[in-house]
N, C-alpha and C positions, 0 to 999 in steps of 0.2 A: 726319682727317689735316689738319695745319696748312698744308700747301702744296697747290697744285693738282696735278692729275694731270700736266699739261704740265710743270710745274716739276720734278716728281719724275722724269719720263722724261728731261728734259734733264740732270738731275744724274747719272742712271745713265749716259747717253751720255758725259758728261764724265769720269766715273770710269773707264769702260772705255777711253776715248781716252788718258787719262793712264797707264793700266796697260800700254799698248802698249810703253812704254819698258822697264818691268820684264820684260815678256814677252821682248823682244829680248835683254836682259841675261841672263835665265834660259837662253834658247836657246844663248847663248854660254858657259854654264857657271857663271854666278854664282848660287850657292845662296841667298844673302841676297835677291836679287831674286825668286827663286821663292817665298820666304816672304811677301814683300810682295804679290806677285801673288795668292797663295792668300788672303791676308787681304782684299784688294780684291774678289776674286771671291765670297767668303763674304758680304761686306757687300752686294754687288749682289744676290746670291741672296735674302738676307733682305729687302731692300727690294722686290724683285720680288714676293715672296710677300705682303708687306704691301699693296703697291699692288694686286695682283690681288684680294685680299680686299676692299679698299675699293671697287674698281670694281664687283665683283659685288654688294656691298651697295647701292651707289648704283643699279645697274641694277634690282635687286629692288624698291627703294623707288619707282622710276619706274613699274614695272609695276602696283604695288598701290596 
């Protein structure tokens, strides 16, 4: 992974914080905001899975 774990987590936090605006708009009935929110959530989920895999690999390397 080209960035550190801390940088990746910070990026995830920033993405979710920015998504709050779209979440509010979606709650108020804006369907386009819902689409943007779903896209952001999918990107976050993918990044989380990748980060989790990288952390596990690093952990396993430290054990052995």
